C-alpha positions as CSV (number, residue, x, y, z in Angstrom):
1,X,-14.5,25.5,15.0
2,X,-16.6,24.3,12.1
3,X,-14.8,26.7,9.7
4,X,-11.4,25.4,10.8
5,X,-12.5,21.8,10.4
6,X,-14.0,22.5,7.0
7,X,-10.8,24.3,5.8
8,X,-8.6,21.4,7.0
9,X,-10.8,18.7,5.4
10,X,-11.1,20.6,2.2
11,X,-7.4,21.2,1.9
12,X,-6.8,17.5,2.7
13,X,-9.3,16.2,0.1
14,X,-8.3,18.7,-2.6
15,X,-4.6,17.7,-2.0
16,X,-5.4,14.1,-2.2
17,X,-7.5,14.5,-5.4
18,X,-4.9,16.7,-7.1
19,X,-1.9,14.5,-6.1
20,X,-3.2,11.0,-6.2
21,X,0.2,9.5,-6.4
22,X,1.5,11.4,-3.5
23,X,0.8,8.5,-1.1
24,X,0.9,8.5,2.7
25,X,2.8,11.1,4.4
26,X,2.3,14.2,6.6
27,X,-1.3,15.0,7.5
28,X,-2.6,18.1,5.7
29,X,-3.2,19.8,9.0
30,X,0.5,19.7,9.8
31,X,1.2,21.6,6.6
32,X,-1.4,24.2,7.5
33,X,-0.8,24.5,11.2
34,X,2.7,25.0,12.6
35,X,4.1,22.1,14.5
36,X,5.0,18.4,14.1
37,X,2.3,15.7,13.6
38,X,1.9,14.9,17.2
39,X,1.6,18.6,18.2
40,X,-0.9,19.3,15.5
41,X,-3.1,16.2,16.2
42,X,-3.0,17.0,20.0
43,X,-4.0,20.6,19.2
44,X,-6.9,19.5,16.9
45,X,-8.1,16.9,19.4
46,X,-8.3,19.5,22.1
47,X,-10.0,22.0,19.8
48,X,-12.5,19.4,18.5
49,X,-13.1,17.2,21.6
50,X,-12.0,19.5,24.5
51,X,-14.2,20.6,27.3
52,X,-15.5,23.6,25.3
53,X,-16.3,21.6,22.2
54,X,-19.8,20.7,20.9
55,X,-21.6,18.1,22.8
56,X,-22.1,14.7,21.2
57,X,-18.7,14.5,19.4
58,X,-17.7,11.2,21.1
59,X,-18.9,9.0,18.3
60,X,-16.9,11.2,15.8
61,X,-13.8,10.9,18.0
62,X,-14.2,7.2,18.0
63,X,-14.4,7.0,14.2
64,X,-11.4,9.3,13.9
65,X,-9.4,7.2,16.3
66,X,-10.3,4.0,14.3
67,X,-9.4,5.7,11.0
68,X,-6.0,6.9,12.6
69,X,-5.3,3.3,13.6
70,X,-5.9,2.2,10.0
71,X,-3.6,4.9,8.7
72,X,-0.8,3.9,11.1
73,X,-1.3,0.2,10.1
74,X,-1.0,1.2,6.4
75,X,2.0,3.4,7.0
76,X,3.8,0.6,8.9
77,X,3.0,-1.9,6.1
78,X,4.3,0.6,3.5
79,X,7.5,1.2,5.5
80,X,8.2,-2.6,5.8
81,X,7.5,-3.0,2.1
82,X,9.8,-0.1,1.2
83,X,12.6,-1.5,3.5
84,X,12.3,-4.9,1.9
85,X,12.5,-3.4,-1.5
86,X,15.6,-1.4,-0.6
87,X,17.1,-4.6,1.0
88,X,16.5,-6.6,-2.2
89,X,18.1,-3.8,-4.3
90,X,21.2,-3.9,-2.1
91,X,21.3,-7.6,-2.3
92,X,21.0,-7.5,-6.1
93,X,23.8,-4.9,-6.4
94,X,26.1,-7.0,-4.1
95,X,25.5,-10.1,-6.3
96,X,26.0,-8.2,-9.5
97,X,29.4,-6.7,-8.4
98,X,32.4,-8.8,-9.5
């Protein structure tokens, strides 16, 4: 389990370092493990925090959940900003057309 965890984290952080402008998107684990985001997160949660996992992982799970909520909040804000930007562009184009 630790090797899988280390592999996913390393891939995630190396990807983030090599592509800093890439922004928010699919979690690295989804690119490594077949499935959609929900399936991969469910799989990793069961693997990491399931009945056969290492004792004492509850604080880590709580920290992960808090981080995930923060990511979701940033993604939602990014989506709203992107939609507002595209709406403004459409408005500008409509006003510019004769």
